[in-house]
N, C-alpha and C positions, 0 to 999 in steps of 0.2 A: 498400470504400472505404477507400483507402490515401492519404495524404497530410494527413490531418487532424490537427488537435491539439488539445488541451485541457489544462487546469491547475487546480489547486485548493490552497488553502491550509487547514492544518487547525494545529489546536493540541489536543495531546494531554494530558490531564490523569494524569501518572504517578501510580499508586498507590504505599505506601513498601514494601508486600510484593514481596521478589523473585521474579522468576518469574511475578509476575503482571500482565496486560494492562489497559491503559488501556480506559474503555469506546468511545473514540472511534475508528471504522475508517473509513478511505477506501476505497471500492470502484471499478475501474476494470473495466468488464466488459460484456458484452455487454447490451443495455438489452431489456427486454420488458415495459415499460410504457406508456401511453398519453401519458404524462409525455416519453418520449423515443422516440418512433416509428421513429427511425432509428437503428436498432441498428448497431454495427460489430462484425466477425466475430473480427477478432484487433488483440490489441494487439502493436505491433511494437517498441516502445522505451520505455522508462520512465526517468525522470529526476527526482532527489531533490536538493533543496536543503534541507539541515537547518541550520537557523538558530540553535536552542538544544536541548541535550540535557542531562537531568540526568546525574550520575555513573552510571556502568555500565548507563546505559538502552541499548535496542537498538531501532533500528526495522528492523523486519522485511518482506520482500515475499514474499507467499503466492501460489502460483499455482492457478487452478483444472485440477483433473484433466480430459482430454479427456471430454467427454460428461456431465462433471461437473453437478449441480446448484449454482449458486453459493449458495442456501438453505441447504444440509447441509452441517454442517461436516464432516463426513469425508471431502466431496468436495474438500478441499483440501490441496495439497501444503505443509505449514508451513515458511517460513523457507528458502526457495530462496536468499535474498538477506537479508543481514544487516547494519547500518553501525550502528557505535558512537561514529562522530566526527561532528562538524560540519562543514560545507562541500558543494560540488557532488559528487555521486555520479552521474557521467555516463558513457556510457549505460550501464543496465542492458537489454540486449537480450533480449526474449521473443518468442515467437509463439504467445500464449496468449488463450484466449477470456476470461479473467478473470483480474485480478489484485487482490490487496487488498493495503494498507500499514497495518501495525499497530504500536503501541509498548509494548515488555515493559521491565517495571522491572528494574533492577538491585538495588533494596534502598533507593533516593533518590526520595522524593516530588519532583515538581516540574512543570513544564511542558516538553515538547518542541513544539517550531515547525518544520514541515516543509511546503515547496512540492512539489506531487506536480505532473509536466508529463509528458504523453503523446502518442505519435503512434501513430494508428491507420488 
C-alpha cells in the first residue's frame, strides 16, 4: 500500500544523564495487531518537525533490520539518523519495515517536542 500517510505528536521527557534515553518511543512499523489489521509493508519516507529540544539532546531514528523482530532490541540498527537542532527535517527517505524515533539526552533534562510524519 503506497501513498498512505500518518503522523503523530510526541513529547519526550529527557533525563539529565548524558547518553540516556527518554522512556517514550515512537514506532513506525509493520502492524501485527488486531487493532491495526491493515499493516503496511515498508516505510518510504519520514519527516520530523522538532519543535523543542533541550541543550545537547539528539532525536535519533533507528531502522529495523531486514527480517528483524521489532520487539527485539538487537534487531534494530541504532541511530541511522540523528538530529540535534529544531526545525523541519525533511525528508528522511527509507525503505524499511520499521522505524523508531527516540530522544537521547546530552546531559540536560527537559522536554523534546516532535511531530513525526510518514509515507507508506
